[in-house]
N, C-alpha and C positions, 0 to 999 in steps of 0.2 A: 503493499499499500504506500510505502514511502515514495514511490516514483509519482504517484499522483499528487502527494503532498509537495512535490519539488516544484510543481507548476501551479498549484491551486491551493490556497490557504484558508480561505474565508469560509469556513464549515462551521455549522453549529454542532453541539455534542451529539445530537441525534443523527446528523448526516455522517459524522465520523464513525458512529457505531455501525450504521447502515454499511457504509464503505468497507469496514473491517470484516463484517460478516459475510461479505460476497464470495471470498475464497472457499471457505468451508462448505458453504451452501452449494456452490457449483461443483466442487469436488465430490460431494455427496450425491447430488443429482446425476452428475455425469457418469457415475458407476451404474446408474439405473437405466438412464436415457442419454445416449451419447450426443450432446448438443455442441460440444466444443471439441476439436480435435485432441487426441491424448498428448501430442507434442506441444500443444499451446497451453494446456490447463496449468502448467506451473508458471507460465507467463502471463496470467490472467489479468493482472493489473496493467502491465504494459500493452499487451496485444489486443485486449478487449475493453477494459475499462478506459484507460487513458486514450486509446484510439478513439473511442465513442466521444470523449470528452473534448476532443479537437473541435467539435461543433461548437461547445460551450466557450472555448477559447476565442471563438470568431464571432458568434452570433449571440445576441441577449434576447431571450424569450421574456416577453412581459407576463406578469400575473394575469391569470385567466386566459391566456392563449391555448389553443388546442392543437396538438401535434399528432400526426399519424406516422407510425413507423411501419414501413412496408417490408414484409419478409423479415420479420424481427429475429427469427431463429430461436436462439436461446435467451434472447432479450437485449441485443445489442443493435443500435445505440440506446434503445428506448429506456432500460432500467438505469444505467448511469445517469442519463439525462434527467430522468424523473427523480432520482436522489438530488441532483445538483440544483433543479428548478422545482422546489416543493409545491409551488404555487401554480404550475402549469400542468395542463391535462394531457396526458399521453395515452393514445389508443394503439395497441400493439397487435399487429395483423400478421398471420401466418396461415399458409395452406396446409401445415402439418400438425395435427392436434396434440401429438405426444410433446412437441416443442413448447406449445402454449401451456400444457400442464406444468412444464418446468417454470415457465415464466410465472404463472399464477402462484405456484407453491413459494417461489423465491420472493415475489411481491408480498405475499401474505407474511412470509417470515420477517421481512424487513419492515412490516407495517406502512407500506406505501399504499397511500389512499388516492393518489393521483393517476393511478394506471388501471385501464380497461383493456380487455382482449377481445379479439374476434377471430374465430376459425372460419377463413374464407379465402377464396382468391380474390385479388385486388380489383378485377373487373367487375365483380358482383357486389361491390359496395355501392350502395344507392342512398341518395337523400342526405348525405352528410358532407359537410364543408369544413376544412381546416386551415389554420394559419400557415402551417409548414408541413411539408411531406419530408421525412428523414428516411435514409436508407443506407444500408452498407453491403455493398459488392452483390446485389441481388440479381441485377439484370442490366443489359446494356442501357446507355443513356437514353437512346431513342425510345425504348419500351418504358422506361421509368418517367419519362416526360409525358408520354401518350397517357399512362395510367394516372399521373399526378394531376394534369390540368382539370379534369372533372371533380377532382377532390378539394381543390384549392379555393379559398375565398378569393374575391377580386381585390388586389391591393389598391390603396388610395394613393392618388398622385402626390399628395403631400407627405406620404410615408413610404418613400421608395424603400425596396429590400426588406419590407416587413411581411412579405408573403412569398412563398415560393418552395422550390425543391432544393434540399441540400442532401447530396450523397457522397459517401466515402468510397474512394475507389483507389486502385494502384496500378503501376505498371505504365506502359506506353499507351496514352489515351487518344492519340492523334487520330487514328482511324475511326474510333468509336464516336468521338466528337463530331468528326466530319459526317459520319453517316447519319447523325442525330439531327443535323442542319439547324442546331441550336448554338448559341454563343454563351457557354457559361462562364462565370467567373470562376478562376481557377487559384486556389490557395495551396501551396506547398506545405504539408504537414511538418516537414523538416525545418521549416522556418518557425515553427512553434515549439516543437519538441526535438532536442538534440540527439536522442537515441537513434543508433543506425537502423533500427527497425522501421523508422518513419521515412526513410529514403525512398523516393519514387511512390510515395503515398500522397493522396491529394483529397481536398475537399472541392466539390463542384457545387456552385450555386446557380440556379435559374429562377430569377424573379417572376412572379405572376402578374 
């Protein structure tokens, strides 16, 4: 957990307790339902928690905002962000029910009241609008943007960058961005966190 505190320090005692509990909770659940690769579980705080919190290092979510995490898997980036922003509502969606079982159990163990879950495919979500869509390495940018647009509230002219898609991606993204026909803002995570793990990892943002 020290690696998280290296970059973020303004936590309440409750947030610190929630963060500290993550490792044992994920290790216990990962023995039953494999949601994190075996080689990554020992690097949970760097490879999953801090990686997720790269979003918090760049974007400020206002109290009362609603965020949807598409393809949350084992709860990333949604669970670390829900700890970081306790007054923001997070809706974690995945098409695999057993992964959401882990998310729900861990959220309950942590006492997180700002997380809801939904077992569905993103294309089947109807009648709901969110301030931001967040996602981590779920699908190509073209697909993510196609799925996200119907889920996003329309941003106000006087509040640029207050609505949109934020996704965590890695590697050479040139072709993927070209095929998306979008022009995302690209932030190198290595400019936020110095660990070698974050080389060639990026935050992409498309405003609505």
